[in-house]
NUDO-483958 format. One record per residue (C-alpha): residue number from 1; x negated, y negated, z. Coordinates in nm, 3 decimals, always signed. Last residue first. Layout:
! residues N
NUM,X,Y,Z
...
END
This chain:
! residues 267
267,-3.052,+10.399,+8.764
266,-2.940,+10.031,+8.800
265,-2.614,+9.971,+8.625
264,-2.399,+9.835,+8.891
263,-2.675,+9.677,+9.092
262,-2.783,+9.487,+8.767
261,-2.428,+9.369,+8.709
260,-2.389,+9.239,+9.062
259,-2.717,+9.069,+9.030
258,-2.623,+8.915,+8.706
257,-2.290,+8.784,+8.862
256,-2.492,+8.643,+9.142
255,-2.720,+8.460,+8.905
254,-2.413,+8.312,+8.732
253,-2.292,+8.172,+9.081
252,-2.642,+8.031,+9.130
251,-2.636,+7.851,+8.786
250,-2.286,+7.727,+8.851
249,-2.331,+7.535,+9.172
248,-2.424,+7.199,+9.013
247,-2.196,+7.254,+8.718
246,-1.895,+7.305,+8.927
245,-1.656,+7.535,+8.736
244,-1.849,+7.848,+8.833
243,-1.865,+7.770,+9.204
242,-1.489,+7.725,+9.231
241,-1.422,+8.045,+9.027
240,-1.663,+8.245,+9.218
239,-1.419,+8.507,+9.370
238,-1.255,+8.520,+9.022
237,-1.580,+8.605,+8.843
236,-1.649,+8.895,+9.082
235,-1.291,+9.007,+9.024
234,-1.349,+8.996,+8.662
233,-1.647,+9.222,+8.706
232,-1.464,+9.487,+8.912
231,-1.168,+9.458,+8.670
230,-1.355,+9.523,+8.353
229,-1.644,+9.782,+8.343
228,-1.670,+9.983,+8.031
227,-1.904,+10.281,+8.032
226,-2.143,+10.443,+7.783
225,-2.242,+10.762,+7.599
224,-2.005,+10.986,+7.810
223,-2.051,+11.264,+8.043
222,-2.349,+11.191,+8.233
221,-2.290,+10.822,+8.204
220,-1.959,+10.871,+8.399
219,-2.138,+10.983,+8.721
218,-2.398,+10.722,+8.700
217,-2.145,+10.445,+8.644
216,-1.926,+10.587,+8.925
215,-2.205,+10.587,+9.166
214,-2.309,+10.235,+9.067
213,-1.957,+10.118,+9.152
212,-1.652,+9.972,+8.968
211,-1.510,+10.202,+8.696
210,-1.135,+10.191,+8.714
209,-1.050,+10.189,+8.342
208,-1.329,+10.272,+8.105
207,-1.522,+10.547,+7.932
206,-1.738,+10.504,+7.624
205,-1.795,+10.760,+7.359
204,-2.045,+10.739,+7.079
203,-1.947,+10.841,+6.725
202,-1.887,+11.188,+6.576
201,-1.610,+11.258,+6.825
200,-1.415,+11.582,+6.888
199,-1.683,+11.759,+7.111
198,-1.722,+11.412,+7.291
197,-1.354,+11.396,+7.358
196,-1.324,+11.750,+7.498
195,-1.616,+11.690,+7.732
194,-1.462,+11.352,+7.838
193,-1.138,+11.525,+7.927
192,-1.312,+11.801,+8.114
191,-1.505,+11.539,+8.323
190,-1.180,+11.323,+8.370
189,-1.022,+11.620,+8.554
188,-1.204,+11.501,+8.867
187,-0.957,+11.202,+8.891
186,-1.177,+10.906,+8.965
185,-1.207,+10.777,+9.325
184,-1.210,+10.434,+9.460
183,-1.033,+10.300,+9.153
182,-1.067,+9.934,+9.048
181,-0.808,+9.818,+8.813
180,-0.656,+9.864,+8.456
179,-0.305,+10.001,+8.421
178,-0.179,+10.337,+8.455
177,-0.329,+10.681,+8.354
176,-0.701,+10.763,+8.416
175,-1.033,+10.755,+8.250
174,-0.929,+10.590,+7.915
173,-1.188,+10.690,+7.660
172,-1.278,+10.415,+7.422
171,-1.450,+10.570,+7.101
170,-1.729,+10.352,+6.981
169,-1.793,+10.172,+6.663
168,-1.506,+10.320,+6.453
167,-1.260,+10.582,+6.505
166,-1.089,+10.762,+6.213
165,-1.199,+11.114,+6.310
164,-1.154,+11.057,+6.687
163,-0.785,+10.947,+6.640
162,-0.727,+11.258,+6.429
161,-0.901,+11.485,+6.678
160,-0.733,+11.341,+6.981
159,-0.377,+11.348,+6.867
158,-0.251,+11.665,+7.053
157,-0.477,+11.588,+7.359
156,-0.375,+11.214,+7.378
155,-0.244,+11.238,+7.738
154,-0.589,+11.217,+7.891
153,-0.629,+10.891,+7.692
152,-0.801,+10.805,+7.376
151,-0.851,+10.449,+7.252
150,-0.981,+10.334,+6.910
149,-1.193,+10.030,+6.838
148,-1.129,+9.866,+6.497
147,-1.482,+9.800,+6.391
146,-1.513,+9.490,+6.167
145,-1.702,+9.487,+5.840
144,-1.432,+9.258,+5.675
143,-1.287,+9.530,+5.445
142,-1.318,+9.778,+5.734
141,-1.121,+9.551,+5.960
140,-0.849,+9.511,+5.700
139,-0.818,+9.880,+5.640
138,-0.805,+9.940,+6.016
137,-0.524,+9.681,+6.042
136,-0.338,+9.865,+5.781
135,-0.399,+10.204,+5.937
134,-0.297,+10.111,+6.291
133,+0.065,+10.234,+6.314
132,+0.006,+10.599,+6.383
131,-0.285,+10.503,+6.612
130,-0.054,+10.313,+6.827
129,-0.113,+9.939,+6.874
128,-0.068,+9.856,+7.252
127,-0.442,+9.873,+7.330
126,-0.561,+9.657,+7.052
125,-0.944,+9.659,+7.039
124,-1.129,+9.443,+6.787
123,-1.470,+9.448,+6.641
122,-1.784,+9.259,+6.542
121,-1.707,+8.900,+6.578
120,-1.951,+8.651,+6.412
119,-1.702,+8.366,+6.338
118,-1.654,+8.456,+5.968
117,-1.567,+8.815,+6.055
116,-1.310,+8.712,+6.307
115,-1.169,+8.460,+6.052
114,-1.112,+8.720,+5.778
113,-0.983,+8.997,+6.018
112,-0.743,+8.744,+6.201
111,-0.610,+8.592,+5.884
110,-0.514,+8.939,+5.748
109,-0.357,+9.042,+6.073
108,-0.167,+8.720,+6.104
107,-0.180,+8.486,+6.414
106,+0.163,+8.589,+6.536
105,+0.082,+8.956,+6.460
104,-0.245,+8.930,+6.652
103,-0.066,+8.769,+6.945
102,+0.190,+9.047,+6.938
101,-0.066,+9.323,+6.898
100,-0.249,+9.284,+7.245
99,-0.607,+9.168,+7.232
98,-0.951,+9.289,+7.320
97,-1.200,+9.119,+7.077
96,-1.521,+9.311,+7.042
95,-1.853,+9.112,+7.054
94,-2.174,+9.274,+6.949
93,-2.488,+9.182,+7.109
92,-2.713,+8.878,+6.985
91,-2.601,+8.597,+7.210
90,-2.858,+8.307,+7.147
89,-2.682,+7.977,+7.243
88,-2.566,+7.944,+6.882
87,-2.409,+8.302,+6.894
86,-2.221,+8.207,+7.203
85,-2.088,+7.893,+7.047
84,-1.998,+8.116,+6.730
83,-1.810,+8.342,+6.975
82,-1.617,+8.070,+7.157
81,-1.412,+7.999,+6.835
80,-1.244,+8.338,+6.867
79,-1.115,+8.244,+7.200
78,-0.979,+7.901,+7.080
77,-0.778,+8.109,+6.819
76,-0.650,+8.358,+7.056
75,-0.543,+8.084,+7.304
74,-0.693,+7.929,+7.616
73,-0.535,+7.616,+7.765
72,-0.694,+7.612,+8.115
71,-0.362,+7.747,+8.249
70,-0.397,+8.047,+8.000
69,-0.733,+8.128,+8.136
68,-0.640,+8.121,+8.508
67,-0.326,+8.329,+8.433
66,-0.527,+8.563,+8.218
65,-0.773,+8.619,+8.517
64,-0.474,+8.683,+8.745
63,-0.353,+8.950,+8.503
62,-0.704,+9.090,+8.496
61,-0.710,+9.158,+8.869
60,-0.324,+9.256,+8.892
59,-0.362,+9.547,+8.626
58,-0.374,+9.497,+8.256
57,-0.254,+9.774,+8.014
56,+0.096,+9.638,+7.915
55,+0.016,+9.263,+7.909
54,+0.296,+9.007,+7.887
53,+0.141,+8.667,+7.941
52,-0.170,+8.724,+7.727
51,-0.532,+8.612,+7.796
50,-0.752,+8.738,+7.507
49,-1.016,+8.970,+7.628
48,-1.375,+8.957,+7.522
47,-1.551,+9.299,+7.526
46,-1.931,+9.228,+7.509
45,-2.151,+9.506,+7.376
44,-2.486,+9.640,+7.522
43,-2.485,+9.436,+7.848
42,-2.810,+9.429,+8.026
41,-2.822,+9.156,+8.267
40,-2.941,+8.915,+8.004
39,-2.641,+8.992,+7.788
38,-2.417,+8.955,+8.085
37,-2.577,+8.606,+8.156
36,-2.506,+8.501,+7.799
35,-2.146,+8.601,+7.812
34,-2.103,+8.425,+8.154
33,-2.234,+8.101,+8.007
32,-1.990,+8.122,+7.710
31,-1.706,+8.199,+7.936
30,-1.811,+7.907,+8.159
29,-1.746,+7.657,+7.867
28,-1.415,+7.807,+7.785
27,-1.300,+7.773,+8.151
26,-1.218,+8.009,+8.454
25,-1.166,+8.239,+8.280
24,-1.116,+8.114,+7.929
23,-1.177,+8.428,+7.744
22,-1.132,+8.726,+7.986
21,-1.438,+8.933,+8.059
20,-1.506,+9.302,+7.976
19,-1.853,+9.449,+8.030
18,-1.976,+9.722,+7.798
17,-2.287,+9.909,+7.910
16,-2.392,+10.161,+7.646
15,-2.660,+10.408,+7.754
14,-2.988,+10.331,+7.580
13,-3.069,+10.553,+7.288
12,-2.964,+10.286,+7.063
11,-2.734,+10.392,+6.770
10,-2.428,+10.214,+6.919
9,-2.592,+9.874,+6.965
8,-2.775,+9.884,+6.613
7,-2.456,+9.984,+6.437
6,-2.247,+9.724,+6.620
5,-2.498,+9.445,+6.532
4,-2.511,+9.567,+6.167
3,-2.137,+9.533,+6.145
2,-1.939,+9.856,+6.112
1,-1.813,+9.978,+5.766
END
């Protein structure tokens, strides 16, 4: 069962805009401020990445963000505790935790599901947990009203229907093979892939990996119910690291990030 926040967001007629940020990049305090700014700029769901030293899916931009966050002392437990701070400041959109399986295993799957629900988290996405090995975590998430977000890639054709059948919240469509990162051009075969996924899915689809421009957002929005933007946004945060960590210059830096998002999703 999905949380009410997730249900409201995914049932909205408004296209889903799902920004990804790394918890603790550049600091915990700034992460809260960025989350609030993203909601003000039009975010439907926040994907909050847990920095990890051995990521499989992250490209150089997000790896650098993880380094910044880890050097500031961020951890899975500290990242989870940022969410109630966001809620206290007025964040109302769903928050999905993006983490690799090893940190989750070390923390404890049962403990994670219980704590995440208590702290106002709405879902979790674990890119290196295969569908075939995710049933137990899926059961724990359902018990705690969290959505375990499933991913499908162009290589998932033989497994797409069963992945889509058990998917919760929204179905994350990986636009291209390889790690995350800005792509100047998306593979034109993406459109057939998204069409196939949509036909197989009973929940909204969102496409990510490489989306970085208004033109790409518009193009993908015609073939999916939403878009996920990660590296392009994380690069904007990285470019303003100094300004964001200075309380005097932070407000203007946050405004610049909001303007970037507004440009990205304007119709």
